[in-house]
C-alpha positions in Angstrom: 56.8 7.5 -94.5 55.6 9.8 -97.3 57.4 12.8 -95.8 60.7 11.1 -96.6 59.7 11.4 -100.2 58.7 15.1 -99.9 54.9 14.4 -99.6 53.3 16.1 -96.6 49.8 15.6 -95.2 48.3 18.5 -93.2 47.5 17.6 -89.6 44.1 16.3 -88.7 42.1 13.2 -89.2 40.0 14.7 -92.0 43.1 15.5 -94.0 44.6 12.0 -93.5 41.3 10.4 -94.5 41.1 12.6 -97.5 44.6 11.7 -98.5 43.8 7.9 -98.1 40.6 8.3 -100.2 42.5 10.0 -103.0 45.1 7.2 -103.0 42.4 4.6 -103.1 40.6 6.1 -106.0 43.7 6.0 -108.1 45.9 8.9 -107.3 49.5 7.9 -107.8 52.3 9.8 -106.2 55.6 10.5 -107.9 57.3 7.8 -106.0 58.9 4.4 -106.6 56.4 1.6 -107.4 57.1 -0.2 -104.2 56.5 3.0 -102.2 53.1 3.5 -104.0 52.2 -0.1 -103.3 53.0 0.2 -99.6 51.2 3.5 -99.3 48.1 2.1 -101.1 48.1 -0.9 -98.7 48.4 1.3 -95.7 45.6 3.5 -96.9 43.4 0.5 -97.3 44.2 -0.6 -93.8 43.6 3.0 -92.4 40.2 3.2 -94.1 39.2 -0.3 -92.7 40.2 0.8 -89.2 38.4 4.1 -89.6 35.2 2.3 -90.7 35.5 0.0 -87.7 36.0 2.8 -85.3 32.9 4.6 -86.7 30.9 1.5 -86.2 31.9 1.3 -82.6 31.2 4.9 -82.0 27.7 4.6 -83.5 27.0 1.4 -81.5 28.2 3.1 -78.3 25.9 6.1 -79.0 23.0 3.8 -79.6 23.5 1.8 -76.4 24.1 5.1 -74.5 20.7 6.3 -75.6 19.0 3.2 -74.2 20.8 3.3 -70.8 19.2 5.7 -68.2 22.4 5.6 -66.1 24.5 6.8 -69.1 22.0 9.5 -69.9 22.1 10.7 -66.3 25.9 10.8 -66.2 25.9 12.8 -69.5 24.1 15.6 -67.7 27.4 16.4 -66.0 29.3 19.0 -67.9 32.3 17.5 -69.7 31.0 13.9 -69.5 30.3 12.4 -72.9 29.1 9.1 -74.2 32.5 7.4 -73.9 33.2 8.6 -70.3 29.7 7.8 -69.1 29.8 4.4 -70.7 33.2 3.7 -69.2 32.0 4.6 -65.7 29.0 2.4 -66.0 31.1 -0.5 -67.3 33.5 -0.2 -64.5 31.3 0.5 -61.5 27.8 -0.7 -62.5 25.1 0.9 -60.5 27.5 2.4 -58.0 25.9 1.0 -54.9 29.2 -0.2 -53.6 30.0 3.5 -52.8 28.3 5.2 -49.9 28.9 8.7 -51.4 30.5 10.5 -54.3 33.7 11.0 -52.3 34.2 7.3 -52.1 33.7 6.9 -55.8 36.2 9.7 -56.5 38.8 8.1 -54.2 38.5 4.8 -56.1 39.3 6.4 -59.5 
């Protein structure tokens, strides 16, 4: 929306978050009042969602540290907290598969 008014935000989450923080601390763009109000509202919403996502990420990391199955899966190169947790959530202990090939075929 802001690009329509000649305001551009560099790519990347950090840049967007920085833009939202600037707006929320009082920076006013040279735009019509209604546009500034909408942008301010959207920035509030973005920051609330960002905080919620951070909370989930931290909670997932905490749970992953406590689960031996997740820790074991994370020893596989390229498997992080999210992937390991998703595998555990979907297959449990994996005893329904007789070997790794069966597991791979079910994915």
